C-alpha positions as CSV (number, residue, x, y, z in Angstrom):
1,M,34.5,3.1,18.6
2,N,33.5,6.3,16.8
3,R,30.1,5.7,15.4
4,E,30.5,8.7,13.0
5,N,33.4,6.9,11.2
6,G,32.4,3.4,12.0
7,A,34.6,0.4,12.6
8,K,37.8,0.4,10.6
9,G,37.1,-0.5,7.0
10,V,33.3,-0.6,7.5
11,P,30.9,2.1,6.3
12,P,28.7,3.5,9.1
13,A,25.6,2.4,7.1
14,E,26.7,-1.2,7.5
15,E,26.8,-1.0,11.2
16,E,23.4,0.8,11.3
17,I,21.8,-1.9,9.2
18,R,23.1,-4.7,11.4
19,R,21.9,-2.8,14.5
20,A,18.4,-2.4,13.0
21,L,18.2,-6.1,11.9
22,G,19.1,-7.2,15.5
23,R,17.1,-4.6,17.5
24,Y,13.8,-5.2,15.6
25,R,14.5,-9.0,14.9
26,M,13.7,-8.3,11.3
27,L,14.8,-11.7,9.9
28,E,13.7,-13.9,12.9
29,G,11.9,-16.9,11.4
30,A,12.2,-15.5,7.9
31,G,12.3,-17.4,4.8
32,R,13.2,-15.5,1.6
33,V,13.4,-11.7,1.6
34,V,11.6,-9.9,-1.3
35,V,13.4,-6.6,-1.7
36,G,12.0,-3.6,-3.5
37,L,14.8,-2.6,-5.9
38,S,14.2,0.6,-7.8
39,G,17.9,1.1,-8.8
40,G,18.3,4.1,-6.6
41,A,21.1,4.4,-4.1
42,D,18.9,3.4,-1.1
43,S,17.5,0.2,-2.6
44,M,20.9,-0.7,-4.2
45,T,22.5,-0.4,-0.7
46,L,19.9,-2.6,0.8
47,T,20.1,-5.3,-1.8
48,H,23.9,-5.2,-1.9
49,F,24.1,-5.6,1.9
50,L,21.6,-8.5,2.1
51,L,23.3,-10.2,-0.8
52,R,26.7,-10.0,0.9
53,A,25.1,-11.3,4.1
54,G,24.0,-14.4,2.4
55,V,20.2,-13.7,2.9
56,P,18.0,-15.6,0.4
57,L,16.8,-12.8,-1.9
58,L,14.2,-12.0,-4.6
59,A,14.5,-8.6,-6.1
60,A,11.3,-6.9,-7.3
61,H,11.3,-3.8,-9.7
62,V,8.2,-1.9,-10.7
63,N,8.3,0.3,-13.9
64,H,5.3,2.6,-13.2
65,G,5.3,3.9,-16.8
66,L,5.4,7.5,-15.6
67,R,8.9,8.7,-16.6
68,G,9.2,7.3,-20.2
69,R,12.8,6.6,-21.2
70,D,14.1,7.3,-17.7
71,A,11.9,4.6,-16.2
72,D,12.9,2.2,-19.0
73,G,16.5,3.0,-18.4
74,D,16.1,2.3,-14.7
75,E,14.6,-1.1,-15.5
76,R,17.4,-2.0,-17.8
77,F,20.0,-1.0,-15.2
78,V,18.2,-3.2,-12.5
79,R,18.0,-6.2,-14.9
80,S,21.7,-5.9,-15.8
81,W,22.9,-5.5,-12.3
82,C,20.8,-8.5,-11.0
83,A,21.9,-10.7,-13.9
84,G,25.6,-9.8,-13.2
85,N,25.3,-10.4,-9.5
86,G,23.2,-13.6,-9.5
87,V,20.1,-11.9,-8.0
88,E,16.8,-13.4,-9.0
89,L,14.5,-10.6,-10.3
90,R,10.8,-10.0,-11.1
91,V,9.7,-7.0,-13.0
92,L,6.2,-5.5,-13.2
93,R,5.4,-3.0,-15.9
94,A,2.3,-1.1,-14.8
95,D,0.4,1.8,-16.3
96,V,0.0,3.6,-13.0
97,K,-1.6,6.7,-14.6
98,K,-4.3,4.5,-16.1
99,I,-4.9,2.6,-12.9
100,A,-5.1,5.9,-10.9
101,G,-7.8,7.2,-13.4
102,Q,-9.8,4.0,-12.9
103,T,-9.6,4.0,-9.1
104,G,-9.7,7.7,-8.4
105,A,-6.5,7.6,-6.4
106,G,-3.6,10.1,-6.8
107,L,-0.6,9.0,-8.8
108,E,1.7,8.7,-5.8
109,E,-0.7,6.7,-3.7
110,C,-1.7,4.5,-6.7
111,G,2.0,3.8,-7.3
112,R,2.5,2.8,-3.7
113,R,-0.4,0.5,-3.8
114,V,0.8,-1.1,-7.0
115,R,4.3,-1.7,-5.5
116,Y,3.2,-3.2,-2.4
117,R,0.6,-5.4,-4.0
118,F,3.3,-6.7,-6.4
119,L,5.7,-7.3,-3.4
120,E,3.0,-9.2,-1.5
121,S,2.1,-11.3,-4.6
122,L,5.7,-12.6,-4.6
123,C,5.8,-13.6,-0.9
124,G,5.5,-17.1,0.5
125,K,4.2,-17.7,4.0
126,N,7.3,-16.8,6.0
127,D,8.9,-14.4,3.6
128,R,9.7,-10.8,4.4
129,I,9.4,-7.7,2.3
130,A,12.3,-5.3,2.6
131,T,11.9,-1.7,1.6
132,A,14.8,0.9,1.6
133,H,13.3,3.7,3.6
134,T,16.0,5.6,5.4
135,L,16.3,7.8,8.5
136,S,16.3,10.7,6.2
137,D,12.9,9.5,4.8
138,C,11.6,9.1,8.3
139,A,12.6,12.7,9.2
140,E,10.9,14.0,6.1
141,T,7.8,12.0,6.8
142,V,7.6,13.5,10.4
143,L,8.0,17.0,9.0
144,L,5.2,16.3,6.4
145,N,3.0,15.0,9.2
146,L,3.6,18.1,11.3
147,T,2.4,20.3,8.4
148,R,-0.9,18.3,8.5
149,G,-1.4,18.7,12.2
150,C,-0.6,15.1,13.3
151,G,-0.8,13.6,16.7
152,V,1.7,11.3,18.5
153,K,1.3,8.6,15.9
154,G,2.3,10.9,13.2
155,L,5.4,11.9,15.2
156,S,6.3,8.2,15.3
157,G,7.4,8.4,11.6
158,I,8.0,5.3,9.5
159,P,7.8,2.1,11.6
160,P,10.9,-0.2,11.3
161,V,8.7,-3.3,11.1
162,R,5.0,-3.5,10.0
163,G,3.7,-7.0,9.6
164,R,6.0,-8.8,7.1
165,I,7.5,-5.5,6.0
166,I,11.0,-4.7,7.3
167,R,13.0,-1.5,6.8
168,P,16.7,-2.3,7.6
169,L,17.9,1.2,6.5
170,I,15.7,3.0,9.0
171,G,18.7,4.2,11.0
172,V,20.8,5.1,8.0
173,T,21.0,8.7,6.6
174,R,21.0,9.5,3.0
175,A,24.6,10.8,3.2
176,Q,25.6,7.4,4.8
177,V,23.9,5.6,1.9
178,E,26.0,7.6,-0.6
179,E,29.1,6.8,1.4
180,Y,28.3,3.1,1.3
181,C,27.9,3.2,-2.4
182,A,31.2,5.0,-2.8
183,F,33.0,2.6,-0.5
184,Y,31.9,-0.5,-2.5
185,G,31.9,1.2,-5.9
186,L,28.2,0.4,-6.1
187,P,26.4,1.9,-9.1
188,Y,22.9,3.4,-8.9
189,V,20.5,5.5,-10.8
190,T,19.1,8.9,-9.9
191,D,15.4,9.8,-10.3
192,R,15.5,13.4,-11.7
193,T,12.0,14.0,-10.2
194,N,13.6,13.9,-6.8
195,F,14.9,17.5,-7.5
196,S,11.5,18.9,-8.6
197,R,10.1,21.3,-6.1
198,E,6.6,20.5,-7.4
199,Y,6.3,17.9,-4.7
200,A,6.0,18.8,-1.0
201,R,8.4,16.1,0.2
202,N,11.0,17.3,-2.2
203,R,10.6,20.9,-0.9
204,I,11.1,19.6,2.6
205,R,14.2,17.6,1.6
206,L,15.8,20.4,-0.5
207,D,14.8,23.5,1.4
208,V,13.6,22.7,5.0
209,V,16.0,20.0,6.2
210,P,19.2,21.9,5.3
211,V,18.0,24.8,7.5
212,L,17.3,22.5,10.4
213,K,20.7,20.8,10.0
214,G,22.2,24.3,10.2
215,I,20.6,24.5,13.6
216,N,21.5,20.9,14.6
217,P,23.8,19.0,12.3
218,A,22.5,15.7,14.0
219,F,18.9,16.7,13.2
220,E,18.0,13.4,11.7
221,Q,19.4,11.4,14.6
222,A,17.4,13.7,16.9
223,V,14.2,12.9,15.0
224,S,15.1,9.2,15.4
225,R,15.2,9.5,19.1
226,M,11.9,11.3,19.1
227,T,10.2,8.8,16.9
228,R,11.2,5.9,19.1
229,L,9.8,7.7,22.2
230,A,6.7,8.7,20.4
231,A,6.1,5.1,19.1
232,A,6.4,3.7,22.6
233,D,3.9,6.2,24.0
234,D,1.6,5.6,21.1
235,A,1.7,1.9,21.5
236,L,0.8,2.1,25.2
237,L,-2.1,4.5,24.6
238,S,-3.3,2.5,21.6
239,G,-3.2,-0.7,23.6
240,L,-5.4,0.9,26.3
241,A,-7.8,2.3,23.7
242,R,-8.1,-1.1,22.0
243,E,-9.2,-2.6,25.3
244,K,-11.8,0.0,25.9
245,L,-13.0,-0.2,22.3
246,S,-13.4,-4.0,22.4
247,A,-15.4,-3.6,25.7
248,A,-17.7,-1.0,24.1
249,K,-18.6,-3.2,21.1
250,R,-22.3,-3.5,20.5
251,G,-23.3,-5.4,17.4
252,E,-22.3,-3.2,14.3
253,G,-21.5,-0.2,16.6
254,Y,-20.0,0.8,19.9
255,C,-21.6,2.2,23.1
256,A,-21.1,5.9,22.7
257,R,-21.5,6.6,26.4
258,E,-18.6,4.2,27.4
259,L,-16.3,5.7,24.9
260,A,-17.2,9.3,25.8
261,R,-16.2,8.7,29.4
262,L,-12.6,7.9,28.5
263,P,-9.8,10.5,28.7
264,Q,-9.5,12.5,25.5
265,P,-6.3,10.7,24.3
266,L,-8.1,7.4,24.6
267,V,-11.3,8.7,22.9
268,T,-9.4,9.9,19.8
269,R,-7.4,6.7,19.6
270,A,-10.6,4.6,20.0
271,A,-12.2,6.5,17.1
272,A,-9.1,6.1,14.9
273,L,-8.9,2.3,15.8
274,A,-12.6,1.9,14.9
275,A,-12.1,3.5,11.6
276,H,-9.0,1.4,10.9
277,D,-11.0,-1.7,11.8
278,A,-13.6,-0.7,9.3
279,G,-10.9,-0.5,6.6
280,Y,-10.4,3.3,6.5
281,T,-7.0,5.1,6.6
282,D,-7.6,8.3,4.7
283,Y,-8.5,10.7,7.6
284,S,-6.7,13.5,9.5
285,A,-6.3,14.3,13.2
286,E,-8.9,17.0,12.6
287,H,-11.5,14.3,11.6
288,I,-10.8,12.2,14.6
289,C,-11.1,15.1,17.0
290,A,-14.5,15.9,15.4
291,A,-15.5,12.3,15.9
292,A,-14.5,12.5,19.6
293,A,-16.6,15.7,19.8
294,I,-19.8,14.0,18.6
295,L,-19.1,11.1,20.9
296,R,-19.1,13.5,23.8
297,A,-22.2,15.3,22.5
298,G,-24.0,12.0,22.1
299,R,-25.3,12.8,18.6
300,G,-24.2,14.0,15.2
301,S,-22.0,12.9,12.3
302,V,-18.7,13.7,10.6
303,T,-17.6,12.9,7.1
304,A,-14.0,12.3,6.1
305,P,-12.3,11.5,2.8
306,G,-13.0,8.2,1.1
307,G,-16.6,8.1,2.2
308,L,-15.8,7.6,5.9
309,V,-18.7,8.7,8.1
310,F,-18.5,8.8,11.9
311,R,-22.1,8.8,13.3
312,V,-23.7,8.7,16.8
313,E,-27.3,7.5,16.8
314,G,-29.4,5.9,19.3
315,G,-26.6,5.7,21.8
316,L,-24.3,3.9,19.4
317,F,-21.2,5.0,17.6
318,F,-21.1,3.8,14.0
319,I,-18.3,4.0,11.3
320,G,-19.3,3.4,7.7
321,E,-20.3,4.8,4.3
322,A,-23.4,5.6,2.3
323,P,-25.2,2.4,1.3
324,P,-24.9,1.1,-2.3
325,P,-27.5,2.0,-4.8
326,Q,-30.9,0.3,-4.3
327,K,-31.3,-0.5,-8.0
328,E,-29.7,-3.8,-8.7
329,W,-28.9,-5.2,-12.2
330,M,-27.3,-8.2,-13.8
331,T,-26.3,-9.1,-17.4
332,P,-25.4,-12.6,-18.6
333,V,-21.8,-12.7,-20.0
334,Q,-21.7,-13.0,-23.8
335,F,-18.4,-14.0,-25.6
336,P,-16.6,-12.1,-26.9
337,K,-18.6,-8.9,-26.2
338,T,-21.2,-8.0,-23.5
339,L,-23.3,-4.8,-23.4
340,T,-24.1,-4.4,-19.7
341,E,-27.3,-3.0,-18.4
342,D,-25.6,0.1,-17.3
343,G,-24.4,0.8,-20.8
344,R,-20.8,-0.4,-20.9
345,E,-19.2,-2.6,-23.5
346,V,-17.1,-5.4,-22.1
347,I,-14.7,-7.4,-24.2
348,I,-13.4,-10.7,-23.1
349,K,-10.3,-11.6,-25.1
350,L,-8.8,-15.1,-24.8
351,I,-5.1,-15.6,-24.9
352,S,-3.1,-18.8,-24.6
353,G,-0.5,-19.3,-21.9
354,E,2.1,-19.5,-24.6
355,E,1.0,-16.2,-26.0
356,Y,1.2,-14.6,-22.6
357,Q,4.7,-15.9,-22.0
358,K,5.8,-14.4,-25.4
359,N,4.2,-11.0,-24.7
360,S,4.5,-10.9,-20.8
361,N,5.5,-7.1,-20.8
362,K,2.5,-6.3,-22.9
363,F,0.0,-8.3,-20.9
364,H,1.5,-8.1,-17.4
365,N,-0.5,-5.0,-16.3
366,L,-3.8,-6.5,-17.6
367,L,-3.0,-9.8,-16.0
368,F,-2.4,-8.1,-12.7
369,Y,-5.9,-6.4,-12.6
370,N,-8.1,-7.5,-15.4
371,A,-7.5,-11.2,-16.1
372,V,-9.2,-14.4,-14.9
373,N,-8.9,-18.1,-15.5
374,Y,-11.3,-18.7,-18.4
375,D,-12.4,-22.2,-17.2
376,T,-13.9,-20.5,-14.1
377,I,-16.2,-18.2,-16.0
378,K,-17.1,-20.0,-19.2
379,N,-20.4,-21.2,-18.0
380,N,-23.4,-19.2,-16.5
381,S,-21.5,-16.1,-15.6
382,I,-23.0,-12.7,-15.1
383,F,-21.7,-9.1,-14.9
384,R,-23.5,-7.1,-12.1
385,N,-23.2,-4.2,-9.7
386,R,-22.4,-4.6,-6.1
387,R,-25.0,-5.6,-3.4
388,S,-25.2,-5.0,0.3
389,G,-23.5,-7.9,2.1
390,D,-21.3,-8.9,-0.8
391,R,-18.1,-10.9,0.1
392,F,-15.0,-11.6,-1.9
393,R,-11.9,-13.8,-1.5
394,P,-9.0,-11.8,-3.0
395,A,-6.2,-13.8,-4.8
396,G,-3.7,-14.9,-2.2
397,F,-6.1,-14.3,0.7
398,D,-7.3,-17.0,3.2
399,G,-11.1,-16.7,3.6
400,T,-13.5,-14.1,2.4
401,K,-13.7,-10.4,3.2
402,S,-16.7,-8.0,3.0
403,L,-16.6,-6.1,-0.2
404,K,-17.4,-2.9,1.7
405,K,-14.3,-3.3,3.8
406,L,-12.1,-4.3,0.8
407,L,-13.2,-1.2,-1.1
408,N,-12.3,0.9,2.0
409,E,-8.9,-0.7,2.2
410,K,-8.2,0.0,-1.5
411,K,-9.4,3.6,-1.0
412,I,-11.8,3.4,-3.9
413,P,-14.0,6.6,-3.7
414,P,-17.7,6.2,-2.9
415,S,-18.5,8.0,-6.1
416,R,-17.0,5.1,-8.1
417,R,-18.3,2.2,-6.0
418,S,-21.8,2.1,-7.4
419,R,-20.4,1.9,-10.9
420,L,-17.9,-1.0,-10.2
421,L,-18.3,-4.0,-12.4
422,L,-18.4,-7.4,-10.8
423,L,-18.2,-10.8,-12.5
424,E,-20.0,-13.6,-10.8
425,S,-20.4,-17.3,-11.5
426,G,-22.4,-19.8,-9.4
427,G,-23.1,-17.2,-6.8
428,E,-19.5,-16.4,-6.2
429,I,-17.8,-13.2,-7.1
430,L,-14.8,-14.0,-9.3
431,W,-13.5,-10.6,-10.4
432,I,-13.9,-7.0,-9.4
433,E,-13.1,-4.0,-11.6
434,G,-10.0,-2.2,-10.2
435,I,-9.3,-5.0,-7.7
436,G,-8.8,-8.1,-9.8
437,A,-9.6,-11.8,-9.7
438,S,-10.5,-13.9,-6.7
439,Q,-8.4,-16.7,-5.4
440,K,-10.5,-19.2,-7.4
441,A,-10.3,-17.3,-10.7
442,R,-6.7,-15.9,-10.5
443,A,-4.6,-16.3,-13.6
444,D,-0.9,-16.5,-14.0
445,G,1.6,-17.5,-16.7
446,E,0.6,-21.2,-16.3
447,T,-3.1,-20.6,-16.9
448,D,-4.4,-21.6,-20.3
449,P,-6.4,-20.0,-21.6
450,I,-6.4,-16.6,-19.9
451,A,-9.5,-14.3,-20.2
452,L,-8.5,-10.6,-20.4
453,I,-11.4,-8.3,-19.4
454,I,-11.5,-5.0,-21.3
455,I,-14.0,-2.4,-20.3
456,R,-14.9,0.3,-22.7
457,S,-16.6,3.6,-21.9
458,A,-20.2,3.7,-21.2
459,V,-22.3,4.3,-24.3
460,N,-23.7,7.5,-22.8
461,D,-20.1,8.8,-22.1
462,K,-19.0,8.6,-25.8
């Protein structure tokens, strides 16, 4: 069989999707598949394939509120197509620009977090999340990583499977996606920002990849082979580093001497794994190499983005952040308005479940981040700042998690952490600014009444 042309009457993309599903056991033990559906050619191909294959589906669309009428048009297109094809759909309308301003994250990163958080919120225990990343996306990611000075992990590209997240199109090129859509007469929308050279990824796709394809027309397939080899090497080395890191654990740190004795590839991986375990991901290969250097020197510190600090002190290797401010404050909650000790005005607006249902588009973004079940906060609640040792149980999470680790995972800058507002009742944190409600206080369309928390600028900032 000629793989370029595929089996008779079957687009090559279809064969590649089936191959990926089987090779990586993407649907093994799966319940429903929650598929991210933007309306673009990639996600339409993925959704159409899974629908034809009889896979139980729930489509999820996020309107980021960044592209005005274009974004609204994409949403209408997705709603219409899903309704016409019997696909259950959930839509989130999010003000990503506002959320990015609140959290300090970039627009692209903030949008990614909002999307994945929404997808996760729709999943049951055995469900999968399917995203439409293609082989072309993977090749672009590898090239981007190269420009940043990546290691073997960066050469591994986009993983086909990560936890419950699956990427069935990971072996499919963008050209094959377009061929699939043409074969089935599948409509899709085009994001005009994909053609803007303002973004580095677009410049790579529009300017760099065509040159590389001129050298090797099968450039993307060559990258695919490399990423599989790099991923296998990285898995082996990371496994060895994990063993050594676990053996070097000493209380809150790690024995610096034990780690420093390891070969350089294991030292750097151990440092990266330690950072990941502490909830940090925003660091470069340069920072990790610097961390390895202080391990070998037996002293020193290295600061990376997001407040990450690698430190060797007293023979131990530590990963952490600057401690929270020493001054602690608390203000009893007043309804409907509270003036907190740090000078902010906080409004708590009550809405009925019925009102929410009638105005879901208006309230959905607030519900996602700034709403709690009123019944959990109506008595003896306080607003306060964070404390050392704070723990929190996020909505949908089993058990509690240290607030320090959670803030690291959410990439909330250290400069904002001391100003984060917490809502507590009965000694339990029920809500955190920029993160949302706890499992106990979470609100949904069935909650009645819902308390919307609206934070106004600090008095001194006006």
